[in-house]
C-alpha positions, 0 to 999 in steps of 0.5 A, spaced: 462 493 546 465 500 548 472 501 545 477 507 545 482 510 541 488 513 544 493 517 541 500 519 543 498 526 544 494 525 549 487 525 545 482 519 547 476 518 542 471 514 545 466 509 541 463 503 540 467 496 538 466 492 532 470 486 529 474 482 534 475 484 541 482 486 543 488 491 543 493 493 537 498 499 537 500 502 530 501 508 527 494 512 526 493 514 519 487 516 514 484 514 507 480 518 503 477 513 499 469 513 498 469 505 496 475 500 497 475 499 504 476 491 503 482 492 499 484 497 504 484 492 509 487 486 505 493 491 503 500 489 506 502 496 506 498 497 511 502 493 516 503 496 523 497 502 522 491 503 524 486 506 518 481 511 519 476 512 513 474 519 512 468 517 508 463 516 514 459 510 512 462 504 511 460 497 510 454 498 506 456 493 501 459 488 505 465 484 503 467 479 498 473 474 497 474 477 490 476 484 493 481 481 497 488 484 496 492 479 500 491 472 503 488 476 510 486 483 513 493 487 514 491 493 518 492 493 526 485 496 527 479 500 523 476 507 525 470 509 521 464 514 523 459 509 522 459 502 520 453 499 516 451 492 519 446 490 514 450 490 507 446 491 500 450 488 494 449 482 491 456 480 491 457 480 498 458 474 502 459 477 509 458 483 513 464 488 515 463 486 522 463 478 521 469 479 516 473 483 521 471 478 527 473 472 523 480 476 522 481 477 529 482 485 527 478 490 532 475 496 529 471 502 533 465 506 530 461 512 533 467 517 533 468 524 530 472 521 524 473 529 522 476 531 528 481 525 528 483 526 521 484 534 522 488 532 528 492 528 523 493 533 518 495 538 522 500 534 527 502 529 522 500 521 523 501 519 530 502 512 534 496 510 537 492 504 541 485 501 539 482 498 545 476 494 547 480 491 553 483 497 557 479 503 557 483 507 562 485 514 558 492 514 562 494 507 561 492 508 554 496 514 552 502 511 556 501 505 551 501 509 545 507 514 547 511 507 548 510 505 541 516 505 537 513 508 530 514 506 523 521 510 522 526 505 522 522 499 522 522 493 517 515 491 516 517 487 510 519 480 513 512 480 517 508 480 510 513 477 505 511 469 502 514 463 505 516 461 498 516 462 491 510 461 487 507 462 480 501 467 479 497 465 473 490 469 475 488 475 470 482 479 470 475 478 471 470 479 465 468 485 468 475 488 468 477 486 461 476 493 458 482 496 463 487 491 460 485 487 454 488 480 455 494 478 452 498 471 451 504 470 456 510 471 452 515 474 457 517 472 464 517 476 470 520 475 477 515 479 482 519 481 488 514 481 493 515 486 499 508 486 501 504 486 494 497 487 492 494 481 488 491 486 483 499 488 481 499 480 479 493 480 475 495 486 471 502 483 469 499 476 467 493 481 463 499 484 459 502 478 457 507 476 462 508 469 466 509 471 473 514 468 478 513 471 485 519 471 490 519 473 497 522 480 498 528 477 502 530 474 495 537 476 493 539 478 486 542 472 484 536 468 486 532 473 482 537 472 476 537 465 476 530 465 474 533 468 467 527 473 467 525 478 461 524 483 466 523 484 474 518 488 478 519 490 485 512 491 489 509 495 494 510 494 501 510 496 509 515 500 513 521 504 512 525 503 506 531 505 509 530 500 514 530 494 509 538 494 507 537 487 504 532 489 499 536 495 497 542 491 496 538 486 492 536 492 487 543 494 487 545 488 484 539 488 479 540 495 476 542 494 469 541 487 468 534 486 466 528 491 465 525 493 472 519 496 473 517 498 481 511 501 485 511 504 491 516 501 496 519 498 490 520 505 487 523 507 494 528 501 494 530 503 487 531 511 489 535 508 495 539 503 490 541 509 485 544 513 491 538 517 493 534 518 500 527 517 503 524 521 508 517 521 512 511 525 510 508 529 515 501 524 514 502 520 507 498 519 501 492 515 502 486 514 497 483 513 491 483 520 489 490 523 488 492 528 483 499 526 479 502 530 473 504 526 468 510 530 466 511 527 459 504 528 456 502 534 461 496 530 463 493 529 470 492 522 472 487 520 478 491 515 482 490 510 488 496 511 493 498 508 500 505 511 502 508 514 508 515 515 505 517 519 499 524 519 494 527 526 495 528 528 488 534 533 490 538 526 492 538 522 486 543 522 481 543 526 474 541 520 470 534 519 474 529 524 471 522 525 474 516 523 471 510 524 475 509 530 480 504 530 486 499 536 485 498 537 492 504 537 495 509 537 489 513 530 492 516 525 487 511 520 484 515 517 478 522 516 475 525 513 470 533 512 468 536 515 462 541 510 460 538 504 464 531 500 463 528 502 469 522 506 471 518 507 477 512 510 480 510 511 488 502 511 486 498 504 485 497 504 478 493 497 479 488 501 483 483 496 487 480 500 488 480 506 484 481 509 477 484 506 472 488 512 469 495 509 470 494 502 468 498 503 461 504 503 465 504 495 465 503 496 458 510 500 458 513 495 462 511 489 457 514 494 452 520 495 455 522 488 455 521 488 447 
C-alpha cells in the first residue's frame, strides 16, 4: 500500500502504508523515545497530531492491552522508519500493523525519518497530511496548507469522558517498587482534560480515592465532591483556547490543594494571570533532562507538550521549581502562599523513567 506524507512547506515523503487505509490531517511532530510507542499512540495529548518516532525500528515488541493509556488510539497518523510485523514479546497480543488497522489509524513506513525530524527541528512543527488515498503531491500540499493548525484550537472537548467515574486500579506487581501501595485515605477529584491512565494509577497507589470528572466541569461541580485535593490532568491543544477550563481553575485556587500536570500546569499558569506560548517543535520523548532547583538534581523525564508557560508573566508569588536543561523553559512551579504546585512534564512516565514519581507523594503530603 503506497502512502505519502506532505508538509505545508511543500516537502513530500513517499513510503509504504500500514494500519488502516485513509487520509488524515494534523500537526506533524516527533517523539524521541526508544520504547513506549503504544503509550504514545494512546496518549490523548496527541489528539490532532501526526507523530513521528525518531527511533528507527518500531513494533518489535507488539502491543498489549496493559500498555494502553486511554481507551483508544488518539494520534491522527503514525510515521516510522521501519515497521516490525513479527513482534517478539511474551506479553504481545497483536502486532502494531493489526492494532492500528483495528483502530482505523493510518501509518507510513520506509521514509527517511532522520531527514523529516531535522526539517521539523530547523523549521518547527508543521501541518501535514498523511494519505494512502490521494497520492498527488500538489493536492496533498494544498490540503496541508489549508489545515488550521494547533494554535487557538480547543481539542479537550474531543477527548474528555462523557460522565464522572471512579478509578480504583493501582500498579501491577512489577511496578510496586516505584510507588509502594498505601490505603485510600484521601479523596482526590481528577479533572480530565485528556488524562493518561497511569496518572490515575499513581494517585491510587499513593493512597487516594479518585473521582474523575470531565474537563468541562465547573468549579462548583468539582467542589461539590468535597475532595481533599484536586488534580488537573494533561490534554491536547492550545491551553489559551480552553477558556471554560481556565475559569474553573480560577474558581478552585485556594479552595483545596492542587496538583497539575502538562495542560493542567498551563491552565494553572493562565488562571494565575500568566501567559502561554507555542514552542518551535515542542518536547516529546522519555529522555528529557529537567533540573529540580530545590535539590539541584537532574531528573530524566517523559514529556509531551507543544506549549509552555512564560515564567516572566507569572505573579511574584509563583516560584519556578523545575527548568528544562535543553532550552531553559519552565518545567515546574509552586505558589508561595496557596497549596498548589504543577509540572509541565509527566512524572507518571508510561513509558519512561521514574525519577519524578515522588511528586505524587508530595501531593499526598500537601493534602495533610
